[in-house]
N, C-alpha and C positions, 0 to 999 in steps of 0.2 A: 588479771586481764588475760585472755586467750591470745595466743600468737602462733604464727606459722613458722617461727624460727628466723634466724638472722636479723633480729630486731624488728621484724614486721608485726604490726598489730592488725587484728581482724575487724572488719566492719562489713555492714550489709545495707543495701538500699533497695527500695521499691521503685520500679519505673512504672508509674501509674498510667494506664491506658484508659481514655475516656471515649466511649462509644466506638471503639475501634478505629478511630480516625485522628485522635489528638493525644498528645503526651502532656502531663502535668509536670511542672518544675516548681521548686521553691527557690526564692532569693534568700539566702541565709542572713540572719540578723547581723548588723555590724557590731553588736555587743559580744559576739562569740569569739573565742580565742583562735580557733582554726577555721580557715576558709570563710571568714566573715565577708559578707557582701556578695559571695559568689552565687551563681545560679547553679543548682545542683538537684538531685533527687532526694526525697525524704529518706533518712536513714542515719546510721551512726555505728559507733563501736559496740562490740559484743560485750555484754556483762558476764560475770562469773556464772557458768553453768548453761549459758544460752548457746543455741545453735544459730546459724545464719538466718533462717526463716524467722525464728522468734525474735531476733534482734531487729530485723527489718520491720516486722509488724508492730513491735513495741515502739520503735523510733517514729514510725509513721503516726501511730496514735498520739505520741507526745508532741509531735511537731504540727500535725493537721487535724487532730481530734477525730481521725477515722478509726473506728473499732475494727479489729481483726476479722470479725464476721462480715464486714462490708468490703473485704479484700479477697479477691480470688487469684491465687498464684497461678500463672499460666506456664512459666518456663523459668529455669535458672539460665542466666546469660554468663558468657565468659567473664571471669574476674579480672580486675585490673589493680595495679599498684599506684598509689599516689606518690608523685615524685618528691615533694617537699616533706611530707609527714610520714612517708613510708607505711601507709595503710594498705592491707590486702582487702580489696572491696569486692564483695560478691553481690551482683545485682539480680533482682527478681522482677521479670515482667509480670505485672499483675493488672487485672480489671477492677476498677473501682466500682462497686455496686451502689454506692452512695456518693453524691457530690456535695453532701451537707458538710462542708469544711468549717472548722473552728481553729484557724492558725494560731499557734502559740507565739505571741509577739516577742518573747524573750529568745525564740529560736528562728522564727520566720518573719522576714520583713515583707515578702510579697509572695503571692501565688501566681504563676504564669502558665498559661496553656498555649501550646502551638500545635497547629495541624501537622501531621506527619508529612504530607505532600510538600508543605512549606519548608520544613526541616531538610527533606531530601534535596531541595533545590539550592540550598545555601552553603553546604559544607565546603570548607576549604582545607586542603591537606597541606600541612607545613613540612612535616617529615613522614613519608609514607609508612603506614603500618604502626605508627607511633604517636604522632601529634596532629590533631585535628582541631579546628575551631568552627564555630557556627555563629557568625555575626547576625544577631537577631535584633528586632526593633527595641526590646527592652533590656539588651545587655548581651554580651558575648559569652556563649557557652564554650568552656575550654577545659583542659585538664582531664582528669579522670572521668568526668561527666561526659565530655565530648567523646572520649574513647568508648565509653559504655554505649552512648547514643549511636556513634559510627557503627559498632558491632551489630546493634539491633537493626539499624536501618539497612545495612547490608544484608542481613538475614531476611528481613521483610521483602526487600527487592528481589532476592533470589527466589523466595516463595512465590511471589507475584509472577516472576518470569516463568517459573515452572507451570503454574496454573494457567497462564495465558497463552 
C-alpha cells in the first residue's frame, strides 16, 4: 500500500459533475468496514503501482460501473485527511459523459444527485476552515466529503464572482 508518511494511507475520489449543474454522491453500503452508510464520492485506496487518477477511475468503475473513457477529469482539487482512518484523499473534479450507472450493491447502497445551487445554500460551518456539514434531504454530508465539497463550492463561487 502506498503511503504519504506518518501512517497516512493514500486514496483518491472522483467528484462527478452532471451537466455542469449537479454533483453525484454515493451512499456507501452498510456492509463496508470503513465509512459504512456515509454519503461520499466514488473512490478508494490506491493499490500497488497506481497513481491517484488511476485509483479514482478504477474505484469509480468498481462502485458505479462507469468506464474510465466515460469520465473526463477537469481538475485536481485540494487533498484532505480523514480524521478517524487517517487517509490522505486526493479528489478529482470530473465530468461524467455517461449516466448509465450500474451501482455495485456490495459497495453502494444508493446514488444521490444534488444541484450545486442547493448545496451552496445549506452549508453549515462548525469549525471554520476545518469542519463543515451539509444537512441534505437524503442524509448529512460531513467529514472529508464535506471538506472536499466546501473547497469545490468555494472555488466555483469565486469563479462565478469573477465572471459576473
